[in-house]
C-alpha positions as CSV (number, residue, x, y, z in Angstrom):
1,M,72.3,2.3,-27.9
2,A,69.4,0.1,-26.8
3,D,69.1,-3.5,-27.7
4,N,66.3,-4.5,-30.0
5,P,64.3,-7.1,-28.1
6,Q,63.1,-8.7,-31.4
7,N,66.7,-9.7,-32.4
8,K,67.7,-11.1,-29.0
9,Q,66.4,-13.8,-26.8
10,A,67.3,-15.0,-23.3
11,D,69.0,-18.3,-22.7
12,C,68.9,-20.4,-19.5
13,S,71.6,-18.3,-17.8
14,G,69.6,-15.1,-18.3
15,R,72.1,-13.8,-20.9
16,K,70.7,-12.5,-24.1
17,K,71.9,-13.9,-27.4
18,K,71.2,-13.1,-31.0
19,K,68.4,-14.9,-32.7
20,R,69.5,-16.6,-35.9
21,K,67.7,-15.4,-38.9
22,Q,66.3,-18.1,-41.2
23,G,66.7,-17.9,-45.0
24,V,63.8,-17.5,-47.3
25,G,61.8,-20.5,-48.1
26,R,61.2,-23.9,-46.5
27,P,64.1,-25.3,-44.4
28,T,66.0,-28.1,-46.0
29,L,65.2,-31.7,-45.1
30,Y,68.8,-32.7,-45.6
31,K,70.6,-34.6,-42.9
32,K,74.2,-35.8,-43.0
33,A,72.9,-39.3,-42.0
34,Y,71.4,-39.5,-45.5
35,C,74.9,-40.0,-46.9
36,K,75.3,-43.3,-45.0
37,K,71.7,-44.3,-45.8
38,L,72.3,-43.7,-49.5
39,L,75.4,-46.0,-49.6
40,E,73.6,-48.7,-47.5
41,F,70.7,-48.6,-50.0
42,F,73.0,-49.0,-53.0
43,D,75.6,-51.4,-51.4
44,I,73.5,-54.6,-51.6
45,P,74.4,-58.1,-52.6
46,H,74.1,-58.5,-56.4
47,I,72.4,-61.9,-56.2
48,Q,70.1,-64.0,-54.1
49,E,70.7,-67.7,-54.0
50,R,67.6,-69.9,-53.7
51,E,67.5,-73.6,-53.1
52,I,65.2,-75.5,-55.4
53,V,64.3,-79.0,-54.3
54,H,63.6,-81.5,-57.1
55,S,62.2,-84.9,-56.7
56,N,62.0,-87.9,-59.0
57,S,58.5,-89.5,-58.7
58,K,59.7,-92.8,-60.2
59,N,62.4,-93.6,-57.7
60,G,61.7,-91.1,-54.9
61,S,65.1,-89.5,-55.0
62,E,65.6,-85.8,-54.3
63,W,68.2,-83.3,-55.2
64,V,68.8,-79.6,-54.6
65,D,69.8,-77.0,-57.2
66,I,70.9,-73.5,-56.2
67,K,69.5,-70.8,-58.5
68,E,71.0,-67.3,-58.6
69,T,68.5,-64.5,-59.1
70,P,69.6,-60.9,-59.4
71,N,68.5,-58.4,-56.7
72,A,66.5,-55.4,-57.9
73,I,68.7,-52.5,-59.2
74,P,68.8,-49.7,-56.8
75,F,67.6,-46.3,-58.2
76,F,67.9,-42.8,-56.8
77,G,64.1,-42.3,-57.2
78,K,63.4,-45.3,-55.0
79,F,65.8,-44.0,-52.4
80,A,64.1,-40.5,-52.5
81,Q,60.7,-42.2,-52.0
82,R,62.1,-44.1,-49.0
83,I,63.2,-40.9,-47.2
84,G,60.2,-38.9,-48.3
85,V,61.6,-36.5,-50.8
86,S,61.5,-36.1,-54.6
87,L,64.2,-37.2,-57.0
88,D,64.9,-33.5,-57.8
89,V,65.7,-32.9,-54.2
90,I,68.3,-35.7,-54.3
91,Y,69.9,-34.1,-57.3
92,D,69.9,-30.7,-55.6
93,W,71.5,-32.1,-52.5
94,A,74.2,-33.7,-54.7
95,K,75.0,-30.2,-56.1
96,K,74.8,-28.4,-52.8
97,Y,76.4,-30.6,-50.2
98,P,79.9,-32.0,-50.9
99,E,79.6,-35.0,-48.6
100,F,76.3,-36.0,-50.2
101,S,77.8,-35.4,-53.7
102,D,80.6,-37.9,-52.7
103,A,78.0,-40.5,-51.5
104,F,76.0,-39.9,-54.7
105,T,79.0,-40.6,-56.9
106,R,79.9,-43.7,-54.9
107,A,76.3,-44.9,-55.1
108,R,76.4,-44.6,-58.9
109,Q,79.7,-46.6,-59.0
110,L,78.1,-49.3,-56.9
111,R,75.1,-49.5,-59.3
112,E,77.4,-49.6,-62.3
113,E,79.4,-52.5,-60.8
114,M,76.2,-54.4,-60.0
115,I,74.9,-54.1,-63.5
116,A,78.2,-55.0,-65.2
117,S,78.7,-57.9,-62.8
118,L,75.2,-59.4,-63.3
119,A,75.6,-59.0,-67.1
120,L,78.9,-60.9,-67.1
121,R,77.3,-63.7,-65.0
122,G,74.6,-64.0,-67.7
123,L,71.8,-62.9,-65.3
124,Y,71.0,-59.7,-67.3
125,N,70.4,-59.5,-71.0
126,P,73.8,-58.2,-72.4
127,T,72.0,-55.9,-74.8
128,F,70.1,-54.3,-71.9
129,A,73.3,-54.0,-69.8
130,M,75.3,-52.4,-72.7
131,F,72.5,-50.0,-73.5
132,Y,72.0,-49.0,-69.9
133,L,75.7,-48.5,-69.2
134,T,76.4,-46.7,-72.4
135,N,73.6,-44.2,-71.8
136,R,74.1,-43.7,-68.1
137,Y,77.8,-43.7,-67.8
138,E,78.9,-41.6,-70.8
139,G,82.6,-41.7,-71.6
140,R,83.2,-45.0,-69.8
141,Y,81.3,-47.3,-72.2
142,K,81.2,-46.9,-75.9
143,N,79.0,-48.5,-78.4
144,K,80.9,-47.4,-81.5
145,T,84.3,-47.7,-83.0
146,E,86.2,-44.7,-83.9
147,V,88.8,-44.7,-86.7
148,D,91.5,-42.1,-86.9
149,A,93.2,-42.1,-90.3
150,K,95.4,-39.6,-92.2
151,V,95.3,-39.6,-96.0
152,K,97.8,-37.6,-98.1
153,G,96.3,-36.3,-101.3
154,E,93.4,-37.8,-103.1
155,V,93.4,-41.6,-102.9
156,T,90.7,-43.8,-104.3
157,Y,89.5,-46.9,-102.6
158,R,91.1,-49.1,-105.3
159,E,94.5,-47.4,-105.0
160,A,94.5,-47.7,-101.2
161,Y,93.4,-51.4,-101.5
162,A,96.2,-52.1,-104.0
163,K,98.8,-50.4,-101.8
164,I,97.7,-52.5,-98.8
165,L,97.8,-55.7,-100.9
166,K,101.3,-54.9,-102.2
167,K,102.5,-54.2,-98.6
168,A,100.9,-57.4,-97.3
169,K,102.6,-59.5,-100.1
170,E,106.0,-57.9,-99.3
171,I,105.5,-58.9,-95.6
172,I,104.2,-62.4,-96.4
173,T,106.4,-63.4,-99.3
174,P,109.8,-64.5,-98.0
175,T,112.8,-63.0,-99.8
176,P,115.0,-65.8,-101.3
177,P,118.5,-66.2,-99.8
178,P,121.3,-64.6,-101.8
179,T,122.8,-67.1,-104.3
180,A,126.4,-68.0,-104.1
181,N,128.4,-66.7,-107.1
182,P,130.6,-69.5,-108.6
183,A,134.1,-68.4,-109.2
């Protein structure tokens, strides 16, 4: 059986080896190095400290205040721009490559910690932080209270309230000590 020259190509030693077939479509731009770059992009200091020099014009004294300002929140879209791909490509890589999926998950955790930390320091509006974390990290942050109650039979609000008050009075009202019986 004769070798097909289209499927083989010679290497430097003169031996023939099979030519690898490429898949359909454009080759991926993915590189394992992007895992490390993604984590570096998201693992940034939460704040910058700036020195602000104040002076008193009356007596010529000066003092320095240190002001904390939050760094910009890292976003996957910005990272995608930096490496020259679209945000959809980043999401596809997170589904397709396990090592990138791991880095993607860790990057999300870093961003979550940053937002929570800055909100607790008072550098972010708490309403913004709660709204963002509630909507981006479902299941970890809740913006509602759930009540789990079991009711036997039909009970009206007044009946339930009366039972609660009766029970509360029993708990609060001390029982008098037993009286001694004179013989």
